N, C-alpha and C positions, 0 to 999 in steps of 0.2 A: 504494500500500500504506500509506504513512504517513498519507494523508488519511483512510483508512478507520478508523484507530485514534486519531484526534484526539478522539473523543468518550469515550474511556476516562476513568475516574475518577482522582482525585488520589492521590498517595502516602499522604496521611492516611487515605483510605478503605481502601487496601490494608493499612495498619498496623492499622486497626480490625478488619478481617477476620482478620488474623493474631492479634490479641489474643483475638478470639472463638474462633478455633481452639484457642488455648492454654487458654481457659476450658473449652471442651468436652472437651479432652483431660484436664484436671484433674478434671472432673466424672466422666469415665469411670473414672479411677483411684480417685476417692473412692467411687463406687458399688461398685466391685469390693471395696473393703475395708470400707466402712461397712454395706452392705446384705447382705453374704453370710450374716450370722447372723439377719437380720430376715425376709427373703423367700427364696423358693427360688432355686436357681442359674439356672433357666431364665428367671426374671424379670430377674435381674441381667444375664444374657447378652443378653436381648432389649433392655434399656435401652441397653446398651453398643453393640449393633448399630444401634439407632436413632440414637444419637449419632454413630457412625462414618459412617452414611449421610448425615447432615446435614453432617458435615465434608467428606465426599467431594463432595457437591453444591456446597458453598461453594468448594472448590478448583476444581472443573470450571467453575463459572459465572464466577468472577472471576479466578483466577490463570491458568487455561487459556483464558480469554476466550471461553468457549462462549456466554456471554450476547450477544456481539457477532457471532457467526457467522451465516451465511445459513441459510435454512430447511433445505436438504438436510442440512447438517452437524448441525443440531439434531435432525432426525428420526433420524439414525443414532445420535446420542448418547443420545437419550431412549429409543429402542428397546432399546439395551443396558441401560438402567436398568430398563425393563419386564421384559426377559428375566431380569435379576438378581432382581427381586422375585418373579417366577413360580417360578424355581428355588429361591429361599429358602423360599417357601411350600410347595413340594413336598417339600423336605428337612426342614422343621421338625418334622413329626410323628415322624420317625425320631429326631431329636435329643432330643425330649421323652421318648420311650420309653427311650432309652439313659440319660438323666439319672435316671430313676426306679429303675434297677437298682442 
C-alpha cells in the first residue's frame, strides 16, 4: 500500500492546490457581490457553479487521490460526474424560468 503512494506529490504542491482553492472561493464570493448588478442572476449563479465544479474536481483529483487510483475507480468517479452534468443540464431550464419570474 505504501509503495503505491510513493509517487504522490510534495507538500508544497498540496499547499499550492489549497491556495488555488482559496482563490477560487474568493472569486466566487467576489462574483456574487460585484456582478449581481452588472449581469443577470443566472449568469452569476452559472459562474459560481463552474467555479464550484472546478474546486470539487481539484479536491477529488488531489486530496482524495483519485488521480492515482486504478481505472475501475476512475470510471465510477467520472461516471458520477457525467451523471451530475446531465442532471444539471436537465434542471437548468426550470431554474432559468423561475429566475425570470
